[in-house]
C-alpha positions in Angstrom: -121.5 0.8 -97.7 -119.6 3.1 -95.3 -120.6 0.9 -92.3 -119.4 -2.2 -94.1 -116.1 -0.6 -94.9 -115.6 0.7 -91.4 -116.4 -2.8 -90.0 -114.0 -4.4 -92.3 -116.7 -6.4 -94.1 -115.8 -5.1 -97.5 -112.9 -3.4 -99.1 -113.2 0.3 -99.9 -112.5 -0.1 -103.6 -115.1 -2.9 -103.9 -117.6 -0.8 -102.0 -117.1 2.1 -104.5 -117.5 -0.2 -107.4 -120.7 -1.7 -106.1 -122.1 1.7 -105.4 -121.5 3.1 -108.9 -122.8 -0.1 -110.4 -126.0 0.2 -108.4 -126.3 3.9 -109.4 -125.8 3.0 -113.1 -128.4 0.3 -112.9 -130.8 2.7 -111.3 -130.5 5.1 -114.3 -130.8 2.2 -116.7 -134.0 1.0 -115.0 -135.4 4.6 -115.1 -134.7 4.9 -118.8 -136.4 1.6 -119.6 -139.4 2.6 -117.5 -139.7 5.9 -119.4 -139.4 4.2 -122.8 -142.1 1.7 -121.8 -144.5 4.1 -120.1 -144.2 7.5 -121.6 -146.6 8.3 -124.5 -143.9 9.0 -127.1 -146.2 7.7 -129.9 -149.2 9.5 -128.7 -150.9 11.0 -131.8 -151.3 14.4 -130.2 -147.6 14.6 -129.5 -146.6 13.3 -132.9 -148.8 15.8 -134.8 -147.9 18.7 -132.4 -144.4 18.7 -133.8 -145.4 21.0 -136.7 -145.2 24.0 -134.3 -141.4 23.4 -134.0 -140.2 26.2 -136.3 -136.8 24.6 -136.9 -138.5 21.5 -138.3 -141.2 23.2 -140.3 -139.9 21.9 -143.6 -140.3 18.3 -142.5 -143.8 18.9 -141.2 -147.0 17.7 -142.9 -150.3 19.5 -143.4 -151.9 16.2 -142.1 -150.8 17.3 -138.6 -152.7 20.6 -139.0 -155.8 18.7 -140.2 -155.5 16.4 -137.3 -156.1 19.2 -134.8 -158.8 20.7 -136.9 -160.7 17.4 -136.8 -160.1 16.8 -133.1 -161.3 20.3 -132.0 -164.1 21.2 -134.5 -165.8 23.5 -132.0 -162.7 25.6 -131.6 -161.2 25.2 -135.1 -164.3 25.6 -137.2 -163.2 26.5 -140.7 -165.1 26.7 -143.9 -163.9 25.0 -147.1 -162.5 28.3 -148.3 -160.7 28.9 -145.0 -159.3 25.3 -145.2 -157.8 26.1 -148.6 -156.3 29.3 -147.1 -155.0 27.3 -144.2 -153.2 25.0 -146.5 -151.7 27.9 -148.3 -150.6 29.5 -145.1 -149.0 26.2 -144.0 -146.9 26.1 -147.3 -145.9 29.8 -146.6 -144.9 28.7 -143.1 -142.6 26.0 -144.5 -141.0 28.6 -146.7 -140.6 31.3 -144.1 -137.2 32.8 -143.5 -135.6 32.3 -140.1 -136.5 35.2 -137.7 -134.1 38.1 -137.3 -131.7 38.3 -134.4 -133.9 41.0 -132.9 -136.9 38.7 -132.9 -134.8 35.7 -131.7 -133.5 37.8 -128.7 -137.1 38.6 -127.7 -138.2 35.0 -127.6 -135.1 33.5 -126.1 -135.1 32.6 -122.4 -132.0 31.9 -120.3 -132.1 29.3 -117.5 -129.3 29.7 -114.9 -128.2 26.8 -112.7 -126.6 26.8 -109.2 -123.3 25.6 -110.6 -123.0 28.8 -112.7 -123.9 27.3 -116.0 -126.8 28.4 -118.1 -128.9 27.2 -121.0 -130.7 29.2 -123.7 -133.9 28.1 -125.4 -136.5 29.6 -127.6 -140.1 29.9 -126.4 -142.1 28.4 -129.3 -145.3 30.1 -128.3 -143.6 33.5 -128.1 -142.0 33.0 -131.5 -145.3 32.1 -133.1 -147.1 35.0 -131.4 -144.4 37.6 -132.4 -143.2 36.3 -135.8 -145.8 33.9 -137.3 -149.1 35.3 -136.2 -149.0 38.6 -138.1 -148.4 36.7 -141.4 -150.3 33.5 -140.9 -153.3 34.1 -138.6 -155.3 31.0 -139.5 -152.3 28.7 -138.9 -151.6 30.5 -135.7 -155.1 29.7 -134.5 -154.4 26.0 -134.9 -151.0 26.4 -133.2 -152.7 28.1 -130.2 -154.7 24.9 -129.6 -151.4 22.9 -129.6 -149.8 25.3 -127.1 -152.8 25.1 -124.8 -152.7 21.3 -124.5 -151.4 20.4 -121.0 -148.1 18.6 -120.9 -149.3 16.4 -118.0 -152.1 15.9 -115.5 -150.0 17.0 -112.6 -152.2 20.1 -111.9 -155.4 18.1 -112.0 -153.9 15.5 -109.6 -153.0 18.4 -107.2 -156.6 19.5 -107.2 -157.9 16.0 -106.5 -155.4 15.7 -103.7 -156.5 19.0 -102.3 -160.1 17.9 -102.4 -159.3 14.8 -100.3 -157.4 16.9 -97.8 -160.3 19.3 -97.3 -163.3 17.1 -97.6 -162.5 14.5 -95.0 -164.7 12.2 -92.9 -165.0 15.0 -90.3 -166.0 17.6 -93.0 -168.1 15.4 -95.2 -170.9 18.0 -95.4 -168.8 20.4 -97.5 -170.7 21.0 -100.8 -168.8 20.9 -104.0 -170.7 24.0 -105.3 -170.5 25.8 -102.0 -167.9 25.9 -99.2 -165.6 23.3 -100.8 -165.5 25.2 -104.1 -164.7 28.4 -102.3 -161.9 26.9 -100.2 -160.3 25.4 -103.3 -160.6 28.6 -105.2 -158.8 30.5 -102.5 -156.1 27.9 -102.1 -155.4 27.5 -105.9 -155.2 31.3 -106.4 -153.2 32.1 -103.3 -149.8 30.4 -103.1 -149.1 31.6 -99.5 -150.2 29.5 -96.5 -153.8 30.1 -95.5 -152.8 31.6 -92.1 -151.1 34.4 -94.0 -154.0 35.1 -96.3 -155.4 38.6 -95.8 -158.6 39.3 -97.8 -159.3 42.8 -98.9 -162.0 44.9 -97.3 -164.2 44.5 -100.4 -163.9 40.7 -100.1 -164.8 40.8 -96.4 -167.8 43.0 -96.9 -169.0 40.8 -99.8 -168.6 37.7 -97.7 -170.6 39.3 -94.9 -173.4 40.2 -97.3 -173.5 36.7 -98.8 -173.5 35.1 -95.4 -176.3 37.3 -94.2 -178.4 36.6 -97.3 -177.8 32.9 -96.9 -178.8 32.9 -93.2 -181.9 34.9 -94.0 -183.0 32.5 -96.7 -182.3 29.3 -94.7 -183.2 30.3 -91.1 
């Protein structure tokens, strides 16, 4: 646009109008894509809303039962416990708002480069500090909700890391051996590999494992 203006091919006012129109269209297209592709109606997301403390009155016990049915190995309740769970859910809906002291402990402040800031309440912290002591069974269900990943970004990073380490030139790396060890180090150490300094205990253990492996296979 700047080059066209400088060359005289387009007026500056028209160039600005075209630029802002294109920028606006970009945001419109992004919004349409999000509406079409994002899982807004995913049943896990729909039923997970019961953990929103501010909307507890509008929640339904069906949402709690949804997670109990989906995770029977983790949320294994007897018939009596299910009755207690329903009672705790009703108590949850009638709970008073947390005190200012509790709210201050579960509120986080995000500061931005332009000097502005935003306050928000950590739902998991609010449940752990305020709801858990009173409603332990319901808190157990909420814990499952809080542990659900919001995206598969972390898993995609792992797959990408696997492809970067197990290449055509290093195809012999075993998933239960060297490759697994490399990924473990990289995932748990955020610094570049050339800055990684293992402790003396790790070095000695590595030497011992290497010696035993060589003794067994040579």
